[in-house]
C-alpha atoms as one frame of an Amber mdcrd trajectory, in Angstrom:
protein
  -0.568 -13.168  29.005  -1.000 -15.446  32.001  -0.456 -14.712  35.616   2.716
 -17.124  35.564   4.171 -15.068  32.693   3.601 -11.729  34.447   5.252 -13.126
  37.520   8.288 -14.198  35.625   8.746 -10.915  33.846   8.636  -9.067  37.208
  11.019 -11.494  38.813  13.356 -10.797  35.691  12.915  -7.149  36.024  13.803
  -7.295  39.644  16.961  -9.382  38.805  15.868 -12.338  40.658  16.433 -14.611
  37.595  18.353 -13.955  34.568  16.812 -12.431  31.470  16.422 -14.505  28.319
  18.538 -11.842  26.329  20.535  -8.803  27.297  21.920  -6.323  24.736  25.023
  -4.867  26.194  26.758  -1.500  25.517  24.498  -0.214  22.651  23.434   3.584
  22.579  19.670   3.653  23.274  17.458   5.622  21.129  15.025   7.026  23.416
  11.845   8.109  21.644  10.389   9.579  24.771  13.081  12.057  25.511  14.530
  12.255  21.940  18.047  11.592  23.475  20.583   8.835  23.340  20.711   6.901
  26.778  22.984   4.001  27.968  22.396   0.642  29.775  21.735  -3.030  29.133
  18.547  -3.973  27.630  17.020  -6.920  29.313  14.259  -9.200  27.556  12.118
 -11.770  28.957   9.440 -13.791  27.252   9.678 -11.395  24.158   9.131  -8.217
  26.273  11.644  -5.645  27.521  11.695  -5.951  31.055  14.676  -3.497  32.268
  17.373  -1.133  31.295  20.237  -1.021  33.512  22.753  -3.747  34.625  21.235
  -7.211  33.940  22.597 -10.825  33.190  21.139 -12.946  30.585  21.050 -16.447
  29.525  22.172 -15.085  26.085  23.999 -11.818  26.020  24.929  -9.834  23.009
  27.827  -7.157  23.043  26.555  -4.332  20.945  29.464  -1.763  21.727  29.414
   0.768  18.914  25.920   0.183  17.753  22.651   1.941  18.337  19.314   0.138
  19.682  15.939   1.633  18.196  12.457   0.425  18.183  11.306  -1.652  15.303
   9.570   0.384  12.527   5.680   0.582  11.894   4.386   1.091   8.656   1.268
   2.975   9.273  -0.928   2.210   6.089   0.075  -0.564   3.630  -1.838  -2.716
   1.206   0.111  -5.916   1.322  -1.687  -7.180  -1.985   0.440  -4.256  -3.812
   3.616  -6.310  -3.060   2.053  -9.151  -5.157   3.029 -11.647  -2.546   1.254
 -13.267   0.407   1.564 -11.784   4.054   4.027 -14.536   4.966   6.317 -13.636
   2.007   5.827  -9.837   2.646   7.038 -10.431   6.166  10.200 -12.004   4.917
  10.770  -8.949   2.669  10.189  -6.162   5.177  11.646  -7.667   8.476  15.317
  -7.185   7.053  14.254  -3.460   6.624  13.655  -3.048  10.332   9.756  -3.021
   9.917   8.459  -5.206  12.804   4.797  -4.195  12.679   2.419  -2.997   9.691
  -1.126  -1.712   9.581  -2.675  -3.176   6.606  -5.762  -2.520   4.656  -6.717
  -5.548   2.631  -9.294  -3.819   0.695  -7.661  -4.922  -2.607  -8.475  -8.771
  -2.091 -11.708  -7.608  -0.436 -12.897  -5.973  -3.712 -12.298  -9.160  -5.433
 -13.123 -11.948  -3.000 -15.093 -10.286  -0.058 -15.028 -12.185   3.217 -13.017
 -14.965   1.856 -10.457 -12.658   1.044 -10.305 -11.100   4.432 -10.324 -14.601
   6.088  -7.356 -15.501   3.802  -5.237 -12.607   4.672  -5.936 -12.903   8.415
  -4.949 -16.524   8.358  -1.913 -16.092   6.280  -0.786 -12.962   8.334  -1.266
 -14.954  11.667   1.482 -17.278  10.938   4.014 -14.748   9.802   6.904 -13.430
  12.033   5.827  -9.841  11.336   3.050  -8.270  13.516   0.376  -7.743  10.850
  -2.553  -5.672  12.079  -5.734  -5.246   9.998  -7.984  -2.315   9.320 -11.317
  -3.415   7.855 -12.099  -2.165   4.403 -14.553   0.548   4.511 -15.445   1.011
   0.788 -16.020  -2.249  -1.179 -16.528  -1.378  -3.757 -14.815   2.017  -3.445
 -17.547   3.838  -5.112 -21.111   2.939  -6.734 -19.610   3.869 -10.201 -17.801
   0.595 -10.859 -18.243  -3.001 -10.628 -16.200  -4.990  -8.100 -16.147  -8.746
  -7.231 -17.752  -8.186  -3.652 -19.646  -5.863  -1.413 -19.061  -5.532   2.288
 -21.690  -4.021   4.577 -21.134  -3.020   8.180 -22.796  -6.480   8.997 -19.993
  -8.173   6.974 -17.334  -6.246   8.778 -18.908  -6.701  12.127 -17.914 -10.385
  11.972 -14.228  -9.365  12.237 -14.737  -6.735  15.035 -13.117  -7.786  18.337
 -10.256 -10.071  16.754  -7.021  -9.483  18.089  -5.394  -8.547  14.507  -8.195
  -6.134  13.828  -7.613  -2.499  14.970 -10.373  -0.582  13.240 -11.912   0.715
   9.992  -9.710   1.370   7.212  -9.309   4.463   4.699 -12.808   6.074   3.998
 -12.572   6.765   0.498 -16.274   7.553  -0.144 -16.341  11.226   0.966 -19.581
  11.893  -0.613 -21.135   9.240   1.568 -19.516  10.646   4.590 -20.773  14.246
   3.819 -24.336  13.181   3.042 -24.701  10.988   6.192 -25.462   7.934   3.984
 -26.975   5.392   6.377 -24.653   2.466   5.309 -21.583   4.634   5.652 -22.713
   5.776   9.191 -23.302   2.122  10.130 -19.535   1.430   9.284 -18.210   4.584
  10.979 -19.758   3.428  14.237 -18.014  -0.020  14.133 -14.716   1.545  15.523
 -13.197   4.547  17.197 -10.013   3.909  15.195 -10.865   5.127  11.520  -8.183
   6.009   8.824  -8.972   8.667   6.135  -8.462   9.210   2.489  -8.672  12.908
   1.958  -7.339  13.423  -1.529  -8.409  16.897  -2.617 -10.522  17.852   0.214
 -11.130  21.371   1.486 -10.485  22.683   4.905 -14.211  22.395   5.661 -14.220
  18.787   4.269 -11.560  18.006   6.872 -13.946  19.394   9.425 -16.542  16.898
   8.228 -13.979  14.174   8.349 -12.815  14.854  11.780 -16.628  15.188  13.026
 -17.097  11.637  11.620 -14.437  10.416  13.914 -11.658   9.903  11.155  -8.150
  10.231  12.537  -5.685  10.044   9.990  -4.803  10.831   6.355  -2.284   9.487
   4.053  -3.239  11.511   0.838  -1.482  14.739   1.240   0.723  16.002  -1.636
   1.865  19.424  -0.221   2.899  20.739   3.024   0.024  23.251   2.889  -2.425
  20.141   2.936  -0.383  18.648   5.566  -0.806  21.714   7.762  -4.476  21.941
   7.346  -4.823  18.418   8.539  -2.518  18.731  11.563  -4.295  21.902  12.686
  -7.509  19.965  12.595  -6.180  17.096  14.741  -5.485  14.470  12.002  -2.502
  12.253  12.070  -0.774  12.665   8.700   1.113   9.854   7.093   4.010  10.812
   4.974   3.644   8.338   2.045   6.407   7.017  -0.357   5.354   4.244  -2.424
   5.961   3.097  -5.858   3.577   5.499  -7.637   2.667   8.110  -5.082   5.978
   9.760  -3.977   4.924  12.558  -1.637   7.671  12.195   0.999  10.074  14.979
  -0.209   7.444  17.557  -0.581   5.878  16.708   2.876   9.078  16.839   4.878
   9.164  20.406   4.186   6.182  20.844   6.410   7.694  18.788   9.366   8.778
  20.644  12.515   9.946  19.737  15.962   6.535  21.008  17.081   4.399  18.937
  14.890   6.425  15.849  14.382   4.573  14.006  16.936   1.433  13.816  14.753
   3.483  12.500  11.630   3.845   9.018  10.647   5.518   7.046   7.856   3.688
   4.882   5.370   4.265   2.976   1.916   0.578   2.549   1.103   1.288   0.791
  -2.205   4.769  -0.501  -2.992   6.066  -2.973  -5.416   8.005  -5.920  -4.469
  11.081  -5.002  -6.301  11.025  -1.671  -4.784  10.596  -3.040  -1.245  13.675
  -5.220  -1.887  15.913  -2.807  -3.709  14.884   0.320  -1.898  13.170  -0.657
   1.396  10.000   0.055   3.210   9.540   2.916   5.931  13.325   2.538   6.500
  13.735   4.367   3.423  11.315   7.028   4.722  13.512   7.535   7.810  16.866
   7.902   5.899  15.242  10.381   3.572  13.861  12.245   6.462  17.375  12.309
   8.078  19.124  13.511   4.938  16.583  16.143   4.576  17.549  17.537   7.917
  15.098  15.903  10.348  16.779  14.792  13.647  17.658  11.183  13.492  15.707
  10.379  16.847  12.731  12.366  15.538  12.739  10.418  12.198  12.852   7.148
  14.130   9.917   8.215  16.328   7.858   9.154  13.444   8.356   5.544  12.303
   7.875   3.862  15.576   6.289   5.593  18.741   4.076   7.975  16.849   2.339
   5.072  14.733   1.948   2.897  17.845   0.382   5.806  19.756  -1.868   6.644
  16.906  -3.240   3.031  16.609  -3.494   2.270  20.190  -0.564  -0.166  20.410
   0.580   0.818  23.862   3.246  -1.683  24.170   5.133  -0.973  20.810   7.380
   1.702  19.491   9.793   2.182  22.192  12.787   0.638  24.056  11.494   0.737
  27.346  10.234  -1.733  30.178   6.961  -3.376  29.316   7.277  -2.664  25.614
   7.529  -5.536  23.066  11.016  -6.526  22.274  10.760  -5.537  18.644  13.991
  -3.561  17.804  16.874  -3.002  15.453  20.520  -2.836  16.047  21.944  -0.060
  13.803  25.690   0.205  12.891  25.142   3.882  12.041  22.442   6.237  13.423
  22.640   8.880  10.921  22.801   6.525   7.975  20.099   4.338   9.742  22.233
   1.288   8.758  20.587  -1.911  10.045  22.716  -4.732  11.460  20.190  -6.907
  12.912  16.532  -7.013  13.455  14.656  -8.696  16.540  11.135  -9.615  16.860
   9.868 -10.514  20.083  13.321 -10.936  21.316  14.198 -13.490  18.504  16.520
 -12.713  15.647  14.401 -12.063  12.561  16.999 -10.764  10.230  20.662 -10.244
   9.980  22.895  -8.197   7.349  19.850  -7.807   5.269  18.598 -11.447   5.125
  15.486 -12.797   6.859  16.534 -15.168   9.788  13.281 -16.232  10.899  11.260
 -19.375  10.514   9.494 -20.242   7.001   6.110 -21.531   7.674   3.728 -23.575
   5.493   1.602 -21.568   3.043  -1.862 -20.964   3.722  -4.841 -22.709   1.582
  -5.711 -20.453  -1.327  -8.654 -22.236  -2.989 -11.243 -19.817  -1.885  -9.477
 -16.716  -3.423  -8.626 -18.289  -6.977 -10.124 -18.617 -10.250 -11.578 -15.079
 -10.008 -10.892 -13.769 -13.645 -14.122 -14.378 -15.747 -14.461 -12.648 -19.113
 -16.658 -12.968 -21.993 -15.493 -13.540 -25.541 -14.243 -10.082 -26.726 -13.492
  -8.899 -30.466 -11.844  -6.025 -31.933 -15.214  -4.286 -32.277 -15.481  -4.200
 -28.543 -12.525  -1.760 -28.225 -13.733   0.764 -30.487 -14.134   4.427 -29.562
 -16.710   6.092 -32.085 -15.856   9.790 -32.408 -18.433  10.762 -35.033 -17.436
  13.957 -36.756 -15.452  15.169 -33.850 -11.673  15.069 -33.095 -11.885  16.528
 -29.651 -11.810  14.181 -26.524 -11.568  14.110 -23.198  -8.183  12.712 -22.240
  -6.424  11.220 -19.088  -3.160  13.270 -18.595  -0.464  11.311 -16.756   1.433
  12.884 -13.800   4.647  10.760 -13.628   5.049   9.367 -10.029   1.643  10.831
  -8.957  -1.705   9.306  -8.373  -3.497  12.586  -9.404  -4.251  12.745 -13.306
  -5.075  15.615 -15.400  -8.269  16.257 -17.197  -7.148  17.175 -20.564  -9.407
  18.217 -23.602  -7.452  17.678 -26.872  -7.573  16.992 -30.435  -6.900  13.410
 -30.896  -6.239  10.990 -33.928  -9.311   9.520 -35.657  -9.530   6.947 -38.692
 -12.935   5.782 -39.969 -14.805   7.439 -37.332 -13.052   5.978 -34.483 -10.145
   6.988 -32.281  -6.797   5.344 -33.082  -3.876   5.154 -30.870  -0.827   7.124
 -31.867   2.552   6.831 -30.161   3.926   9.896 -31.800   1.186  12.180 -30.256
   1.240  10.143 -27.018  -2.428   9.374 -27.364  -3.179   5.648 -26.338  -6.458
   3.731 -25.949  -7.013   2.427 -22.693  -9.819   0.023 -21.495 -11.194  -1.538
 -18.282 -13.032  -4.734 -18.496 -15.206  -6.116 -15.903 -13.713  -9.522 -14.751
 -15.576 -10.665 -11.791 -18.886 -11.965 -13.393 -18.277 -11.675 -17.169 -20.876
  -8.890 -17.557 -19.385  -7.675 -20.766 -18.873  -4.119 -19.263 -16.070  -2.422
 -20.951 -15.046   1.192 -20.165 -13.008   2.802 -23.067 -10.961   6.062 -22.794
  -7.893   7.849 -24.020  -4.593   8.419 -21.943  -1.742  10.593 -22.641   1.774
  10.511 -21.308   2.023   6.747 -20.533   4.665   6.631 -22.999   4.437   3.224
 -24.676   5.974   3.195 -28.288   4.702  -0.141 -29.421   2.645  -3.096 -28.191
   0.358  -3.212 -25.193   0.277  -3.980 -21.491  -2.503  -5.182 -19.137  -2.919
  -6.174 -15.653  -5.581  -7.395 -13.238  -3.998  -5.172 -10.540  -6.359  -2.165
 -11.153  -7.171  -0.150  -7.990  -9.450  -0.698  -6.265 -12.115  -2.830  -7.993
  -9.308  -4.832  -9.870 -10.949  -5.236 -13.075  -8.869  -5.763 -16.145  -6.930
  -2.696 -17.344  -5.193  -2.572 -20.544  -3.518   0.147 -22.867  -1.752  -0.201
 -26.109  -0.578   1.295 -29.398  -2.868  -1.104 -31.375  -6.095  -3.152 -30.769
  -4.714  -6.548 -31.721  -2.109  -6.412 -29.063  -4.564  -5.234 -26.461  -6.908
  -7.994 -27.307  -4.115 -10.673 -27.011  -2.827  -9.081 -23.608  -6.466  -9.417
 -22.173  -6.585 -13.040 -23.203  -3.357 -13.676 -21.718  -4.642 -12.527 -18.380
  -7.724 -14.791 -18.756  -5.453 -17.767 -19.318  -3.151 -16.853 -16.407  -6.234
 -16.195 -13.982  -4.785 -12.805 -13.303  -1.326 -11.077 -13.344   0.624  -8.737
 -15.624   1.301  -9.220 -19.371   3.379  -7.369 -21.815   2.547  -7.697 -25.787
   4.230  -6.748 -28.904   3.478  -7.688 -32.504   1.299 -10.544 -31.615   3.612
 -12.118 -29.045   3.566 -12.183 -25.214   6.909 -10.918 -24.325   6.657 -11.478
 -20.437   3.973 -12.429 -17.963   3.642 -12.718 -14.166   1.022 -14.915 -13.013
  -1.018 -13.677 -10.066  -3.627 -16.522  -9.336  -4.557 -15.400  -5.797  -7.373
 -13.094  -6.623  -5.682 -11.785  -9.434  -3.492  -9.821  -7.145  -0.940 -12.178
  -5.485   1.685 -14.952  -6.551   1.600 -18.214  -4.619   5.449 -18.454  -5.364
   8.280 -17.282  -3.101   9.077 -13.685  -3.352  12.600 -14.342  -4.905  10.655
 -15.977  -7.894   8.265 -13.110  -8.104  11.153 -10.724  -8.087  12.931 -12.528
 -10.965   9.600 -12.517 -13.020   9.184  -8.683 -12.279  12.755  -8.189 -13.577
  11.640  -9.938 -16.963   8.537  -7.631 -17.046  10.918  -4.501 -16.726  13.238
  -5.763 -19.544  10.104  -6.382 -21.834   8.739  -2.791 -21.008  12.041  -1.426
 -22.309  11.537  -3.536 -25.490   8.154  -1.722 -26.120   9.585   1.809 -25.357
   8.008   2.269 -22.006   9.539   5.289 -20.015  12.096   4.673 -17.443  11.363
   7.502 -15.149   8.294   6.100 -13.917   6.757   2.646 -13.789   4.202   2.049
 -16.559   2.471  -0.867 -14.792   2.050   1.084 -11.462   0.784   4.158 -13.214
  -1.814   1.970 -15.132  -2.904   0.125 -11.974  -4.299   3.448 -10.489  -6.039
   4.854 -13.680  -9.073   3.105 -12.715  -9.222   4.558  -9.203 -12.319   6.961
  -9.216 -11.596   8.460  -5.786  -8.578  10.212  -6.944  -8.621  13.492  -9.047
  -8.974  14.119 -11.773 -10.076  11.864 -14.584 -10.093   8.064 -14.448 -11.765
   5.043 -16.133 -13.915   2.278 -14.799 -15.667  -0.513 -16.306 -18.547   1.800
 -16.698 -16.816   4.360 -18.644 -14.702   7.585 -18.379 -15.176   9.188 -14.938
 -14.782  12.953 -13.861 -13.772  12.827 -10.301 -14.695  16.565  -9.814 -18.043
  16.081 -10.773 -18.351  12.590  -9.562 -20.037  11.282 -12.575 -19.341   9.499
 -15.765 -18.639  11.490 -18.942 -18.470  10.554 -22.670 -14.964  10.617 -24.354
 -15.956  12.472 -27.288 -16.380  16.188 -26.899 -19.352  17.139 -28.760 -19.501
  20.129 -30.916 -21.835  23.111 -29.665
């Protein structure tokens, strides 16, 4: 801000000159006092400069409406929407989201520094305020092969940029606990550090807090939430496409602790963002659950702003950014219009801002590199045993079960069997064509025939494939190679549907509307192969390679037991 701008804002606040915009007659959602107040809201140069009686160059009569601060998604991976930051902006602004805190560790695990630069550049031209946390764990663990490694020195190149707020979710808790030198260097980069405390004990949270970690978005019970709140962490109540923890955590929210509670989506598919919403869905759900509407709005605005040091966001007050929503109904949180920096960004559920030119993507393309594979590469030898360690699916949860069960065997090898629910799963390293293949068995994914494969495989984003037969699995892998990343559904030797994601194997370069249509075709093909309808098979599959979430996962190096933090054999040996 220049001296001239400040002088102009002060003069407007003092009613010496007309405001750029005045919102009249709306009930003001006051997140400081948790009350509804009245008065004109005056805007100058994208900033709220006064509440009272003002004249404006443009005036909007909002009688019968409510004006509330724009929403903030406290933790999101934009790549999970499968579109670029610019396209993501056009999706979430109509849902009242004016700021997001993003962790681009998905693309960083594939393309490293080039991926971060792409995200920053594309985000800078979006109307949405996109703030970045620097990925702390690339790769997520030393037990898998990612496409890049980011050291503290690499991350230091981005420290101090206006868009960068701090260090993103610290997933490698053992490195924190042991005082690993490389991890300590990263922790010392910033005072703003996000956590990832899945399955951690009370004493583990003590360690996290001592390390300077401020938040956690991995709570799944109100007891876990209470443990973190008592130790001073902010807790993000998450509702994504796979991890749906909101209902359980709302049980633990009170007027006494709500100021330390935020909302986030973490990972949410494009179709869910369009059909269901972003953190506006969290707000509406909280209100229906009995949370005071203004408290719920505060959790999605002021609380997040205060957590991340965004001192001019999250409220309708003088000196705050003019990021706000006009609501037709407070209890239902029905959004009529969305304003970003005092400019209309969305109206009646449609984006109303400018559409900017897409960013150059050459540096983050051609990232799927696979060796020649054969059916022999997909075999799981069982020897004389029929007992195996099996990944058990928990629908709509990231946490899996570690099962030990008898499984179908033929010719000494495991064979998929839709009837028993035991399916073969493989993770193939795709960044350097090393030939690494991790093989395992999953139960509960529910496919009846065919195979599905994707390069969206958290967090290293190798190829992950599951199927009822090896031939369809092999074809699905090849389809992803040809597409240079994406999603593929195969049945009886035919590709039923595919979605190309050529940007790092994670994002499309097409408009979000085209990607939405392609996702609907994917959904239709999933029904054709008998996939379940009560959870998303692709989203569930994409998290089965994440070795920092309990209990059993699969990486390109093999089956991984999160409890012991080591790889284990698939077969259970006798004796």
